[in-house]
C-alpha positions as CSV (number, residue, x, y, z in Angstrom):
1,M,-16.4,-6.0,11.9
2,S,-16.7,-4.6,15.4
3,R,-14.8,-4.6,18.7
4,G,-15.5,-2.8,21.9
5,R,-18.2,-0.7,20.4
6,H,-21.6,-2.3,21.3
7,R,-22.9,1.1,22.5
8,T,-21.7,3.2,19.5
9,I,-21.9,0.9,16.5
10,T,-23.9,2.5,13.6
11,T,-23.3,0.5,10.5
12,H,-26.1,-1.9,11.2
13,R,-28.7,0.8,10.5
14,L,-27.5,1.1,6.9
15,F,-26.9,-2.7,6.4
16,P,-29.7,-4.4,8.5
17,S,-29.1,-7.8,6.9
18,A,-25.3,-7.9,7.5
19,T,-23.6,-10.4,9.6
20,L,-21.8,-8.9,12.7
21,V,-18.3,-10.3,13.4
22,V,-17.2,-9.7,16.9
23,P,-14.8,-11.2,19.5
24,E,-16.0,-14.3,21.4
25,N,-15.8,-12.6,24.7
26,E,-18.0,-9.7,23.5
27,M,-20.9,-11.7,22.0
28,E,-23.1,-11.1,24.9
29,A,-22.4,-7.4,24.9
30,Y,-23.6,-7.1,21.4
31,A,-26.8,-9.0,22.1
32,Q,-28.9,-5.7,21.6
33,V,-27.4,-5.2,18.1
34,P,-30.2,-6.6,15.7
35,L,-27.8,-8.5,13.5
36,A,-26.7,-12.2,13.2
37,R,-23.4,-12.6,15.0
38,V,-20.4,-14.7,14.3
39,P,-17.5,-14.9,17.0
40,I,-13.9,-14.1,16.1
41,P,-11.5,-16.6,17.9
42,P,-9.6,-14.9,20.7
43,D,-6.2,-15.2,19.1
44,I,-7.3,-13.2,16.1
45,S,-6.8,-9.4,16.5
46,G,-6.0,-6.5,14.3
47,V,-7.8,-5.5,11.1
48,S,-5.4,-7.6,8.9
49,A,-5.9,-10.7,10.8
50,V,-9.6,-10.3,11.1
51,R,-10.0,-9.6,7.3
52,N,-7.9,-12.7,6.4
53,W,-10.0,-14.8,8.9
54,I,-13.4,-13.5,7.4
55,I,-12.2,-14.3,3.8
56,A,-11.3,-17.9,4.9
57,R,-14.3,-18.3,7.2
58,F,-17.2,-17.3,4.9
59,P,-17.9,-19.4,1.8
60,E,-19.3,-16.6,-0.3
61,E,-17.3,-15.7,-3.4
62,C,-17.9,-12.0,-2.9
63,L,-17.6,-10.5,0.5
64,I,-18.1,-6.9,1.7
65,M,-16.2,-6.0,4.9
66,L,-17.5,-2.9,6.7
67,D,-16.1,-0.8,9.6
68,D,-18.7,-0.5,12.5
69,D,-18.9,3.3,12.5
70,I,-20.4,3.9,9.1
71,S,-23.3,6.4,9.4
72,A,-24.3,7.0,5.8
73,C,-23.6,6.3,2.1
74,M,-23.3,9.6,0.2
75,C,-24.0,10.0,-3.5
76,M,-21.8,12.8,-5.0
77,V,-23.0,13.0,-8.5
78,S,-26.3,14.8,-8.0
79,L,-26.7,18.5,-8.2
80,K,-26.6,18.2,-4.4
81,V,-24.7,15.7,-2.3
82,R,-27.3,13.3,-0.8
83,K,-27.6,10.3,1.5
84,L,-28.8,7.1,-0.1
85,S,-31.5,5.0,1.4
86,V,-30.9,1.5,2.8
87,E,-32.4,0.0,-0.3
88,E,-30.4,2.3,-2.6
89,T,-27.1,1.5,-0.7
90,A,-27.7,-2.2,-1.2
91,A,-28.3,-1.9,-4.9
92,M,-25.2,0.3,-5.3
93,V,-23.0,-2.0,-3.4
94,E,-24.2,-5.0,-5.5
95,N,-23.6,-3.0,-8.7
96,S,-20.1,-2.1,-7.7
97,A,-19.4,-5.8,-7.1
98,H,-20.7,-6.7,-10.5
99,C,-18.6,-3.9,-12.2
100,A,-15.5,-5.0,-10.3
101,F,-16.0,-8.6,-11.3
102,G,-16.6,-7.6,-14.9
103,A,-13.3,-5.6,-14.9
104,G,-11.3,-8.5,-13.5
105,A,-10.7,-6.8,-10.1
106,R,-10.5,-8.9,-7.0
107,L,-10.5,-5.9,-4.6
108,F,-13.0,-3.0,-4.8
109,G,-14.3,-0.1,-2.8
110,W,-15.5,3.5,-2.8
111,H,-14.3,7.1,-2.4
112,Q,-12.6,7.9,0.9
113,R,-13.9,11.4,1.4
114,S,-17.4,12.8,0.7
115,D,-16.3,16.0,-0.9
116,P,-17.8,16.6,-4.4
117,R,-14.8,18.8,-5.2
118,L,-12.7,15.7,-5.3
119,L,-14.8,13.9,-7.8
120,Q,-13.9,14.2,-11.5
121,R,-17.4,13.7,-13.1
122,N,-15.8,12.7,-16.4
123,D,-13.7,10.0,-14.6
124,P,-16.1,8.3,-12.2
125,F,-14.2,5.0,-11.7
126,G,-10.6,4.3,-10.9
127,V,-8.4,1.2,-11.1
128,H,-5.4,2.4,-8.9
129,H,-6.9,4.1,-5.8
130,W,-6.6,2.6,-2.3
131,M,-9.5,1.1,-0.3
132,G,-10.5,1.5,3.2
133,G,-13.5,1.6,5.7
134,A,-15.7,-0.4,3.3
135,V,-13.8,-3.1,1.2
136,G,-15.1,-5.7,-1.2
137,V,-13.2,-8.8,-2.0
138,I,-13.9,-11.3,-4.9
139,G,-12.5,-14.8,-4.5
140,K,-10.2,-16.0,-1.8
141,D,-6.8,-14.9,-3.0
142,V,-6.6,-11.4,-1.6
143,R,-4.5,-11.2,1.6
144,W,-3.7,-8.6,4.2
145,D,-0.2,-8.3,5.8
146,E,-0.8,-9.4,9.4
147,L,2.4,-7.6,10.5
148,L,0.3,-4.4,10.2
149,K,-2.6,-3.6,12.5
150,C,-3.3,0.1,11.6
151,K,-2.1,1.0,8.1
152,C,-3.0,-2.3,6.5
153,D,-5.6,-1.4,3.8
154,I,-3.3,0.7,1.7
155,D,-0.7,-2.1,1.8
156,A,-3.3,-4.7,0.6
157,T,-4.3,-2.3,-2.2
158,L,-0.7,-1.9,-3.4
159,T,-0.1,-5.6,-3.1
160,E,-3.2,-6.2,-5.3
161,L,-2.1,-3.6,-7.8
162,M,1.3,-5.4,-8.0
163,V,-0.1,-8.9,-8.3
164,N,-3.4,-8.5,-10.2
165,R,-2.5,-5.1,-11.7
166,L,-5.8,-3.3,-10.9
167,V,-8.4,-2.7,-8.2
168,W,-11.9,-1.2,-8.7
169,N,-12.8,2.1,-7.1
170,E,-16.3,3.4,-7.4
171,A,-15.7,7.2,-6.9
172,R,-19.3,8.4,-7.2
173,F,-20.2,7.2,-3.7
174,C,-18.6,7.5,-0.3
175,F,-19.3,5.9,3.1
176,A,-19.4,8.5,5.9
177,Q,-17.7,7.4,9.1
178,E,-15.5,8.6,12.0
179,R,-11.8,8.0,11.3
180,D,-9.2,7.6,13.9
181,K,-11.5,9.2,16.5
182,N,-13.7,6.5,18.0
183,L,-12.9,4.5,21.1
184,G,-12.8,0.7,20.8
185,G,-12.2,-1.0,17.5
186,N,-8.6,-0.6,16.2
187,S,-7.9,2.2,18.7
188,L,-7.2,-0.7,21.1
189,F,-4.1,-1.4,19.2
190,R,-3.2,2.0,17.9
191,S,-0.5,4.1,19.4
192,A,1.8,6.9,18.1
193,E,4.8,4.6,18.3
194,R,3.0,1.7,16.5
195,I,1.7,4.1,13.8
196,A,5.2,5.5,13.3
197,A,6.7,2.0,13.0
198,E,4.1,0.9,10.6
199,K,4.8,4.0,8.4
200,R,8.5,3.2,8.4
201,Y,7.7,-0.3,7.4
202,L,5.4,0.7,4.6
203,K,7.8,3.3,3.2
204,S,10.6,0.7,3.1
205,K,8.3,-1.8,1.4
206,W,6.8,0.5,-1.1
207,K,9.3,3.3,-1.6
208,A,8.0,6.0,-4.0
209,H,4.7,4.3,-4.6
210,M,3.1,5.8,-1.5
211,R,3.0,9.1,0.3
212,F,2.0,10.1,3.9
213,E,0.5,13.6,4.2
214,T,-1.5,15.5,7.0
215,Y,-4.7,17.3,6.5
216,K,-6.4,19.1,9.4
217,S,-4.4,17.2,11.8
218,Q,-5.3,13.8,10.3
219,D,-3.2,11.4,8.3
220,R,-3.7,11.1,4.6
221,V,-2.3,8.5,2.5
222,A,-1.7,8.6,-1.3
223,V,-0.6,5.9,-3.8
224,D,1.5,6.7,-6.7
225,V,0.9,3.8,-9.3
226,S,0.5,4.8,-12.9
227,R,-2.1,2.8,-14.8
228,R,-2.4,5.1,-17.9
229,Q,0.0,5.8,-20.8
230,S,1.0,9.3,-21.4
231,V,-0.1,10.5,-24.9
232,H,1.8,13.4,-26.6
233,L,0.1,14.9,-29.6
234,G,2.5,16.4,-32.2
235,V,1.8,19.7,-33.7
């Protein structure tokens, strides 16, 4: 998925066989990007609408939707964090899709930050973490709320947790990318007023099941959805 970033797009280097989805009026601008291209109709804008359009447009049962600014796939379970090769990344993504399908999840993704301190090595998979940046969908029933243009992935994750009861998060790997800094893309629709309005909408919709925080001047979002029973051992 790309818009207004034909000079700065990086994801194609890690996924050379992907299909590039761009607005109709930018097809020529992206001619130098060595990927097959599919045009987005001019009336489709915003991440939510584009994701829904991709799910409906492509016949494949499993789709991986990638932001255009991904620079690397990081493995966080080695003695030292390392970047996966193109071939290793493809194998990891395919394996994640198989695991998600086997678990019964329809929405899957990967860790949001490449910080090994955030990984619990005895708990490498999650079924209640939100997805973003790189998102996998199995089937045609997952939907994004098109009232949202900026804070839409966490809403889709919470909706899937409510409807299907679980998502699949592969915490051992993370896609490195620039967040909320690049020109083009969703920045064309992002403004302080829009983000504030979407936060209010999400808080009214999900109440205590989500939290907004700030870390190093960047927004952070957390979901509070219990998927494990508390066990108390009597003495």
